[in-house]
C-alpha positions in Angstrom: -2.6 -13.2 -19.5 -2.1 -12.6 -15.8 -1.6 -16.0 -13.8 -3.9 -16.2 -10.5 -3.9 -14.0 -8.0 -2.9 -16.7 -5.0 -0.8 -17.3 -2.6 1.9 -17.3 -4.5 1.1 -13.9 -6.1 0.9 -12.5 -3.0 4.6 -13.4 -1.9 5.6 -12.1 -5.1 3.9 -8.7 -4.6 5.9 -8.8 -1.1 9.0 -9.3 -2.9 8.7 -6.6 -5.6 7.0 -4.5 -3.1 10.6 -4.6 -1.1 12.4 -4.4 -4.3 10.6 -1.2 -5.3 10.7 0.4 -1.8 14.9 0.1 -1.7 15.0 1.2 -5.4 12.6 4.6 -3.7 14.0 4.7 -0.4 16.3 8.1 -1.1 13.5 9.7 -3.0 11.0 8.9 -0.5 13.4 10.7 2.1 13.9 13.3 0.4 9.4 13.6 -0.1 9.7 13.1 4.0 12.3 15.6 4.1 10.6 18.6 2.7 7.7 17.8 5.0 7.6 15.5 7.6 10.9 13.9 9.7 12.8 12.7 6.6 12.6 8.7 7.6 9.8 7.3 5.6 11.7 5.5 3.1 14.3 4.2 5.6 11.6 3.4 7.6 9.8 1.3 5.0 13.2 0.1 3.7 13.8 -1.7 7.0 10.4 -2.7 7.4 10.1 -4.6 4.3 13.4 -6.1 4.5 12.2 -7.4 7.7 9.4 -9.1 5.3 11.8 -10.7 3.1 13.8 -11.9 6.1 11.1 -13.5 7.3 9.7 -14.9 4.3 13.3 -16.3 3.9 13.7 -18.0 7.2 9.9 -18.6 8.1 7.4 -21.7 6.6 5.5 -20.2 3.9 2.3 -19.0 4.1 -0.9 -20.9 2.7 -3.0 -18.7 1.9 -2.8 -14.7 0.6 -4.1 -13.6 4.1 -1.6 -15.5 6.2 1.1 -13.4 3.7 -0.7 -10.2 4.3 -0.9 -10.9 8.0 2.7 -11.6 8.4 3.8 -8.4 6.5 1.0 -6.5 9.3 2.8 -8.1 12.0 6.6 -7.6 10.9 5.4 -3.8 10.0 3.8 -2.9 13.5 6.9 -4.2 15.4 9.5 -3.1 12.9 8.4 0.0 11.4 8.5 3.3 13.4 6.8 6.6 12.8 3.2 6.6 11.7 3.9 4.3 8.8 4.4 1.0 10.8 0.8 1.4 12.5 -1.1 3.1 9.2 0.5 0.0 6.9 0.3 -2.9 9.5 -2.9 -2.5 9.9 -4.0 -2.1 5.9 -2.7 -4.9 5.5 -4.2 -6.4 8.6 -7.6 -5.4 7.5 -7.1 -6.5 4.1 -6.0 -10.0 5.3 -9.2 -10.1 7.5 -11.2 -9.7 4.5 -9.9 -12.4 2.4 -10.9 -15.0 5.3 -9.4 -18.9 3.8 -9.7 -18.0 0.3 -6.5 -20.1 -1.6 -7.4 -17.5 -4.8 -8.9 -13.7 -5.1 -11.3 -12.8 -7.2 -12.0 -9.5 -9.1 -15.0 -8.6 -6.2 -12.7 -10.1 -3.2 -9.9 -7.8 -4.5 -12.0 -4.3 -4.2 -13.3 -5.7 -0.7 -9.5 -6.1 0.3 -8.3 -2.9 -0.9 -11.1 -0.9 0.8 -10.9 -2.9 3.7 -7.3 -1.8 3.7 -8.3 2.1 3.3 -10.8 1.8 6.1 -7.8 0.4 8.3 -5.7 3.4 7.8 -9.1 5.8 7.8 -9.7 3.8 11.4 -5.9 4.5 12.9 -5.0 7.8 11.1 -8.0 9.4 11.4 -7.8 11.7 8.0 -10.1 11.9 5.2 -9.6 12.8 1.3 -7.8 16.2 1.1 -5.9 16.1 4.4 -2.3 15.5 2.5 -1.9 11.7 3.3 -1.7 8.0 2.0 -5.6 8.5 2.3 -5.2 10.4 -0.6 -3.8 7.0 -2.6 -6.1 4.4 -1.2 -9.5 6.0 -1.4 -9.5 6.4 -5.1 -7.7 3.5 -5.7 -10.7 1.6 -3.4 -13.1 3.7 -5.4 -11.4 2.2 -8.7 -11.3 -1.4 -7.8 -14.9 -1.2 -6.5 -15.9 0.5 -9.9 -13.9 -2.3 -12.1 -14.8 -5.5 -10.6 -18.8 -3.9 -10.7 -18.3 -3.4 -14.4 -16.7 -7.3 -14.7 -13.0 -6.6 -15.0 -10.5 -9.3 -14.1 -8.7 -9.4 -10.9 -5.5 -7.9 -12.6 -7.3 -5.5 -14.3 -8.9 -4.4 -10.8 -5.8 -3.9 -9.6 -4.3 -2.0 -12.8 -7.1 0.4 -12.0 -6.2 0.4 -8.6 -2.4 1.5 -9.0 -3.5 4.1 -11.8 -5.7 5.5 -9.3 -3.8 5.8 -6.5 -0.7 7.6 -8.4 -2.7 10.1 -9.8 -4.1 10.5 -5.9 -0.5 10.7 -4.9 0.3 13.3 -7.9 -2.6 15.2 -7.0 -1.5 16.1 -2.9 1.1 17.8 -4.6 -0.9 21.6 -4.1 -2.7 20.3 -1.1 -2.2 21.9 2.7 -1.6 19.1 4.8 -4.0 18.8 7.5 -2.6 15.9 9.8 0.8 14.3 10.8 3.9 16.2 11.3 3.4 18.1 7.9 0.3 19.8 9.0 2.6 22.2 11.2 4.2 23.8 8.0 0.7 25.2 7.1 0.6 26.5 3.5 4.5 25.6 3.1 3.1 22.2 2.8 1.9 22.9 -0.5 4.0 22.2 -3.7 5.2 18.7 -2.5 3.9 15.4 -3.1 2.7 13.4 0.2 5.3 10.5 1.1 3.0 8.3 2.4 0.4 8.8 -0.9 3.8 8.2 -3.2 4.4 4.7 -1.2 1.0 3.4 -1.3 1.0 3.8 -5.1 4.3 2.2 -5.4 2.9 -0.7 -3.4 -0.4 -0.8 -5.6 2.2 -0.7 -8.6 3.9 -3.9 -7.2 0.9 -5.7 -6.7 0.3 -5.2 -10.5 3.4 -5.9 -11.8 3.4 -9.3 -9.7 0.6 -10.1 -11.3 2.1 -9.8 -14.4 5.1 -11.8 -13.4 2.7 -15.0 -12.8 1.5 -15.0 -16.5 2.3 -18.4 -18.1 
């Protein structure tokens, strides 16, 4: 059985995210080279490396929300391009939704994922189908909400969200980009997965792995 979705889990999630982004850095750069500025993987790797530096040198955050707020502020200050503001806003909205909770229940988790998605939409003004990270976060939020309503555990809600995000990222491949630099390519953006959607799936999959790592 997976462990509690508490502060220790949030810290594992961020460390696992940093590890996965480092591993996938080149792949994300390649995706972004096809339809963007070729900097998505490098920017995220730099941002989450900075997050690790904060976690290793500062006092440990006391709540899951405090972890996510630290991540938000760090990404906003270190990540260039669109990813910094978008992910920063996502993590900040997610943190706000959790309040002072020391352990995240399934319903709170679904609300957190939806809040992250709403932050990205508010910042980037993208809609589902625009070939952006919204195409990963929207199905993730919907799947998390459905799973929570059906009585799933927090770990099961996370797994449902991550699976939906991955499917959403794959589904961006045949789309024509309507937002960001990729939109300049028009039909030439067809045939490539959106790098932001892919990194979003990686981040949510890292959350699942971190929950599993907390198993007793």
